[in-house]
C-alpha positions as CSV (number, residue, x, y, z in Angstrom):
1,X,-0.3,0.0,0.1
2,X,1.1,3.5,-0.8
3,X,0.8,6.5,1.8
4,X,-0.1,9.6,0.2
5,X,2.5,12.3,1.4
6,X,1.4,15.1,-1.0
7,X,-0.8,16.9,-2.5
8,X,-1.3,18.8,-5.8
9,X,-0.5,22.4,-4.3
10,X,2.9,23.1,-2.3
11,X,2.3,24.7,1.4
12,X,4.7,27.2,3.1
13,X,5.3,28.6,6.0
14,X,3.5,32.2,7.0
15,X,5.7,34.6,8.2
16,X,2.6,35.4,10.8
17,X,3.4,32.1,12.2
18,X,7.1,32.4,12.9
19,X,8.7,34.0,16.3
20,X,11.7,35.2,16.9
21,X,13.7,32.7,18.6
22,X,11.9,29.9,17.3
23,X,15.1,28.1,15.6
24,X,16.4,27.0,19.0
25,X,13.7,24.3,19.1
26,X,14.2,22.9,15.8
27,X,15.6,19.8,17.3
28,X,12.8,18.7,19.4
29,X,10.2,20.0,16.6
30,X,12.1,17.5,14.7
31,X,12.0,14.5,17.2
32,X,7.9,15.5,17.6
33,X,7.6,15.5,14.0
34,X,9.0,12.3,13.4
35,X,6.6,11.1,16.0
36,X,3.0,12.5,14.6
37,X,4.2,11.4,11.0
38,X,5.2,7.9,12.4
39,X,1.9,7.5,14.0
40,X,-0.3,9.0,11.4
41,X,1.3,6.9,8.8
42,X,0.8,3.7,11.0
43,X,-3.0,4.7,11.2
44,X,-3.1,5.1,7.3
45,X,-1.7,2.0,6.3
46,X,-3.6,-0.2,9.2
47,X,-6.8,1.1,8.1
48,X,-6.6,1.7,4.3
49,X,-7.3,5.4,4.8
50,X,-5.9,7.4,1.7
51,X,-4.8,10.3,3.8
52,X,-4.0,12.3,7.2
53,X,-6.9,14.8,6.2
54,X,-9.1,11.6,6.2
55,X,-7.9,10.2,9.8
56,X,-7.5,14.0,11.2
57,X,-11.4,15.1,9.7
58,X,-12.9,11.6,10.4
59,X,-14.7,12.2,7.2
60,X,-12.8,9.3,5.7
61,X,-14.2,7.9,2.0
62,X,-12.7,4.5,2.1
63,X,-11.7,1.9,4.6
64,X,-9.5,-1.0,2.8
65,X,-12.1,-4.0,2.6
66,X,-9.8,-6.2,4.9
67,X,-11.0,-3.9,8.0
68,X,-14.7,-4.1,7.3
69,X,-17.3,-6.4,6.5
70,X,-20.6,-6.2,5.0
71,X,-22.5,-4.6,7.9
72,X,-23.0,-1.0,7.7
73,X,-21.9,-0.5,11.6
74,X,-18.8,-2.4,11.5
75,X,-17.7,0.7,8.9
76,X,-18.5,3.0,11.4
77,X,-17.4,1.1,14.4
78,X,-13.6,1.1,12.5
79,X,-14.0,5.0,12.1
80,X,-14.6,5.3,15.7
81,X,-12.0,2.8,16.7
82,X,-9.9,5.5,14.2
83,X,-10.9,8.5,15.9
84,X,-10.1,7.0,19.4
85,X,-6.7,6.2,18.0
86,X,-5.9,9.5,17.2
87,X,-7.3,10.9,20.0
88,X,-4.6,8.9,21.8
89,X,-2.1,9.9,18.9
90,X,-2.9,14.0,20.5
91,X,-2.2,13.4,24.2
92,X,0.8,11.3,23.6
93,X,1.7,14.5,21.0
94,X,1.0,16.9,23.8
95,X,2.7,15.1,26.7
96,X,6.0,15.1,24.8
97,X,5.6,18.5,23.2
98,X,5.3,20.2,27.2
99,X,7.5,17.9,28.7
100,X,10.3,20.2,28.4
101,X,8.5,22.9,30.3
102,X,7.6,20.6,33.0
103,X,4.0,19.3,31.8
104,X,1.1,21.0,30.3
105,X,-0.2,22.0,33.8
106,X,3.1,24.2,34.4
107,X,3.2,25.8,30.4
108,X,1.9,29.0,31.6
109,X,4.7,29.9,33.3
110,X,7.0,28.9,29.9
111,X,4.5,30.2,27.5
112,X,6.9,32.3,25.4
113,X,9.0,29.1,25.1
114,X,5.9,27.1,24.2
115,X,5.2,30.0,21.5
116,X,8.6,29.8,20.0
117,X,8.6,25.5,20.1
118,X,5.1,25.6,18.3
119,X,6.8,28.3,15.9
120,X,9.5,25.8,15.3
121,X,7.2,22.9,14.6
122,X,4.7,24.7,12.5
123,X,8.2,26.1,10.4
124,X,9.2,22.2,9.7
125,X,5.8,21.0,8.7
126,X,5.1,24.0,6.3
127,X,8.4,23.9,5.1
128,X,8.9,20.2,4.6
129,X,8.6,18.4,0.9
130,X,6.6,16.0,2.8
131,X,3.2,16.8,3.8
132,X,2.2,13.9,6.0
133,X,1.7,15.3,9.3
134,X,0.6,19.1,8.3
135,X,-2.2,18.8,11.1
136,X,0.5,18.7,13.8
137,X,1.0,22.2,14.5
138,X,-2.6,23.2,14.6
139,X,-3.1,20.7,17.4
140,X,-1.9,24.1,19.5
141,X,-4.0,26.8,17.6
142,X,-4.3,28.4,20.4
143,X,-0.5,28.7,21.0
144,X,-0.2,29.6,17.3
145,X,-2.4,32.1,17.4
146,X,-0.5,33.8,20.3
147,X,2.5,33.7,17.9
148,X,0.4,35.6,15.4
149,X,-0.5,38.2,17.6
150,X,3.2,38.4,19.3
151,X,4.0,39.4,15.5
152,X,1.1,41.4,15.1
153,X,1.6,43.2,18.6
154,X,5.3,43.8,17.3
155,X,4.5,44.8,13.7
156,X,4.8,48.5,14.3
157,X,8.4,47.6,15.2
158,X,9.3,45.2,12.9
159,X,7.9,47.6,9.8
160,X,10.0,50.7,11.4
161,X,13.0,48.6,11.1
162,X,12.0,47.7,7.4
163,X,12.1,50.7,6.7
164,X,15.1,51.8,8.5
165,X,16.7,49.0,5.6
166,X,15.0,50.2,2.4
167,X,17.2,52.0,0.3
168,X,15.5,55.7,0.3
169,X,16.8,58.6,1.5
170,X,15.2,59.3,5.5
171,X,15.5,63.3,5.4
172,X,11.8,63.6,5.7
173,X,11.7,61.0,8.5
174,X,11.5,61.3,12.1
175,X,11.5,59.1,15.2
176,X,8.3,58.8,17.0
177,X,7.4,57.4,20.7
178,X,7.4,53.8,19.1
179,X,7.9,54.0,15.5
180,X,9.2,55.9,12.5
181,X,7.4,58.5,10.4
182,X,7.9,59.4,7.3
183,X,5.9,61.8,4.6
184,X,6.1,61.2,1.1
185,X,7.0,63.8,-1.0
């Protein structure tokens, strides 16, 4: 059986989810990615599901004949088993992710580091040639949204830095309290 690992469209990382300092978490992000990909690949192969999207969404179009009998409820039971396996995988992933911060209950004390770590996971998944596992960072949507908000709140600073690096004269600019103010001529 072949596991479909890529789609027609290519994905790329959105800079809005990449926070400064995420690079120091690439090693642990790789470990998490490898574990997740192995688990999802196993589900796909064991149950004859065609893609990660079907596993994660629960909308499975076809299950391998060896997994289902002739009764309609057997198909439903198999989908439920897949869902239960996925929930177990998610729990393991969260445990692994937060382990270096003392567990999920202690993660509030390390929120900035957790945001950097999920940013590293996001980048690895979206810059990979293999799309299997693309759902991994979205298990931590709260942290991804925090990364996005972090970048959004710091965008004034980022834009002013970008203006300073632009090759046009800054003679029409003045420095405001938190930003560079320029007038167009």
